[in-house]
C-alpha positions in Angstrom: 0.0 0.0 0.0 1.1 3.6 -0.6 2.6 6.1 1.7 -0.4 8.1 3.1 1.5 11.4 3.3 -0.8 13.0 0.7 -2.6 16.0 2.2 -6.3 15.8 2.5 -9.0 18.2 3.7 -10.3 17.0 7.0 -13.6 18.8 6.3 -14.3 16.5 3.4 -16.3 13.3 3.8 -14.2 10.2 4.6 -14.8 8.6 1.2 -13.6 11.8 -0.6 -10.5 12.0 1.5 -9.6 8.4 0.8 -10.4 8.8 -2.9 -8.1 11.8 -3.3 -5.3 10.2 -1.4 -5.4 6.8 -3.2 -6.0 8.5 -6.6 -2.9 10.6 -6.0 -0.9 7.5 -5.0 -1.9 5.7 -8.2 -1.3 8.7 -10.5 2.2 9.2 -9.1 3.2 5.6 -9.4 3.3 4.7 -5.7 1.5 1.5 -6.7 2.9 -1.0 -9.1 1.0 -2.4 -12.2 -1.1 -5.5 -11.3 -0.6 -4.8 -7.6 -3.4 -6.5 -5.6 -5.4 -4.4 -3.2 -8.3 -5.2 -0.9 -11.2 -3.1 0.3 -10.4 -4.2 3.8 -6.7 -3.2 3.3 -7.7 0.2 1.9 -10.0 0.8 4.9 -7.3 -0.1 7.4 -4.6 1.9 5.6 -6.7 5.1 5.6 -8.5 4.5 8.9 -12.0 4.4 7.5 -14.8 1.8 7.5 -15.5 -0.6 4.7 -18.3 1.5 3.2 -16.2 4.5 2.1 -13.4 2.2 1.0 -15.8 0.3 -1.2 -17.1 3.6 -2.7 -13.5 4.7 -3.5 -12.8 1.4 -5.3 -16.0 1.8 -7.3 -15.0 5.4 -8.3 -11.5 4.5 -9.3 -12.6 1.5 -11.2 -15.0 3.7 -13.2 -12.0 5.9 -14.0 -9.9 3.0 -15.2 -7.4 3.3 -12.3 -8.4 0.0 -10.7 -9.7 -3.3 -12.0 -12.5 -4.9 -10.0 -13.2 -8.5 -10.8 -16.5 -10.4 -10.4 -14.9 -12.2 -7.4 -14.1 -8.8 -5.7 -10.4 -8.9 -6.5 -9.0 -5.4 -6.9 -5.8 -4.6 -8.8 -4.1 -1.8 -10.7 -4.1 -2.5 -14.4 -1.1 -3.8 -16.3 -1.4 -2.0 -19.6 -0.7 -3.7 -22.9 1.5 -1.9 -25.5 -1.6 -1.2 -27.5 -3.3 0.5 -24.5 -0.1 2.5 -23.8 0.0 3.6 -27.4 -3.6 4.7 -27.2 -3.1 6.7 -24.1 0.1 8.3 -25.5 -1.9 9.4 -28.5 -4.5 11.0 -26.3 -1.8 12.9 -24.5 -0.2 13.9 -27.8 -3.6 15.4 -28.9 -4.8 17.1 -25.8 -1.7 18.4 -24.0 -0.3 20.5 -26.8 -3.8 22.0 -27.2 -3.9 22.8 -23.5 -0.5 24.4 -23.7 -1.5 26.4 -26.7 -4.6 27.7 -24.9 -2.6 28.5 -21.8 0.1 30.5 -23.7 -1.8 33.9 -23.8 -2.2 33.7 -20.0 1.3 32.7 -19.2 3.1 35.4 -17.1 6.7 35.8 -15.9 5.9 34.5 -12.4 4.6 31.2 -13.9 7.6 30.8 -16.1 9.9 31.3 -13.1 7.8 28.7 -11.1 8.0 26.2 -14.0 11.8 26.8 -14.2 12.1 26.0 -10.5 10.0 22.9 -10.9 12.3 21.7 -13.7 15.2 22.0 -11.4 13.4 19.8 -8.9 12.7 17.3 -11.7 16.4 17.2 -12.5 17.2 16.6 -8.8 14.7 13.7 -8.6 16.3 12.1 -11.7 19.8 12.5 -10.2 18.6 10.8 -7.0 16.8 8.1 -9.0 13.5 8.9 -7.3 11.0 7.9 -9.9 7.9 8.6 -7.8 9.1 12.2 -7.0 10.0 12.6 -10.7 6.5 11.7 -11.8 4.9 13.8 -9.1 6.9 16.9 -10.0 6.7 16.3 -13.7 2.9 16.2 -13.6 2.9 19.3 -11.3 4.8 21.1 -14.0 2.3 20.2 -16.7 -0.7 20.9 -14.5 0.6 24.4 -13.5 0.8 25.3 -17.2 -2.5 23.7 -18.3 -4.5 25.4 -15.5 -3.8 28.6 -17.4 -5.8 27.2 -20.3 -9.0 27.6 -18.4 -10.3 24.4 -20.0 -11.4 22.3 -17.1 -13.1 19.6 -19.1 -10.1 19.0 -21.2 -7.8 19.0 -18.2 -10.0 16.5 -16.4 -9.7 14.1 -19.4 -5.9 14.5 -19.4 -5.7 13.8 -15.6 -7.8 10.6 -16.1 -5.1 9.5 -18.7 -2.4 10.3 -16.2 -4.2 8.3 -13.6 -4.5 5.2 -15.8 -0.8 5.5 -16.7 0.6 6.1 -13.2 1.8 2.6 -12.3 3.1 2.0 -15.8 5.0 5.3 -15.8 6.7 4.4 -12.5 7.8 1.0 -14.0 9.1 2.8 -17.1 11.2 5.4 -15.3 12.5 2.9 -12.8 13.6 0.7 -15.6 15.2 3.4 -17.7 17.3 4.6 -14.7 17.7 8.0 -16.3 20.3 10.4 -14.9 19.5 13.5 -16.9 16.3 15.3 -17.8 14.9 15.6 -21.3 15.4 18.9 -23.0 11.7 19.3 -23.8 10.8 21.2 -20.7 13.6 23.7 -21.4 12.4 24.1 -25.0 8.8 24.6 -23.7 9.9 27.3 -21.3 11.9 29.0 -24.0 8.8 28.9 -26.3 6.7 30.5 -23.5 9.2 33.3 -23.1 9.2 33.9 -26.8 5.4 33.6 -27.2 6.1 30.9 -29.8 3.0 28.7 -29.9 4.1 26.2 -32.6 7.4 25.5 -30.7 5.5 25.1 -27.4 3.2 22.6 -29.0 6.1 20.6 -30.4 8.0 20.6 -27.1 5.0 19.4 -25.1 4.1 16.8 -27.7 7.6 15.4 -27.6 7.7 15.5 -23.8 4.5 13.6 -23.2 5.1 10.8 -25.8 8.9 10.3 -25.7 9.0 7.9 -22.7 5.9 6.0 -23.5 7.1 5.3 -27.0 10.3 3.9 -25.5 8.3 1.6 -23.3 6.2 0.2 -26.2 9.4 -0.3 -28.3 11.0 -2.5 -25.7 
């Protein structure tokens, strides 16, 4: 089971707190592909009763983050190459569009924040911390895409991130990277220049590069 350090709002209902915490753990690769979970185990891990734990499993199963068998067995999915390719294609379509819509609202403070995030990404890679890498990398993208003011599109992208989380962790752990891709730096340079075509290209390359490597293995 994942580390439960994810912050939750204590004013939220129990099932919502657990949902957010477990969703974050799956999205950021804290749970491996095909890792078995139990409703009882989730309830114990997060200190809730079986009812909210069951509701969380139902919600995450509907989002494709968990698989719930007819016998009640709960696992994270192990994605086929075809499924990875499909999700990579969705990212390649939606994320450059979000970046393009965000560009007119990008300001210097955001660019500076993204630059600092990129430094943290480099540090995570140097340490070999794949979970922190995924967490910070997605934070980089989310910070940019929020400026697009396209919540429905961002929600679709986050669902893809959620389904890919365990697979992404396996990928980056296997690659054992020691240096960051240049795509974030190219994206930041494009934002500074107001260069929308270059921003689209950098984001498209960034969101598909690693996934393509995985399916080619």
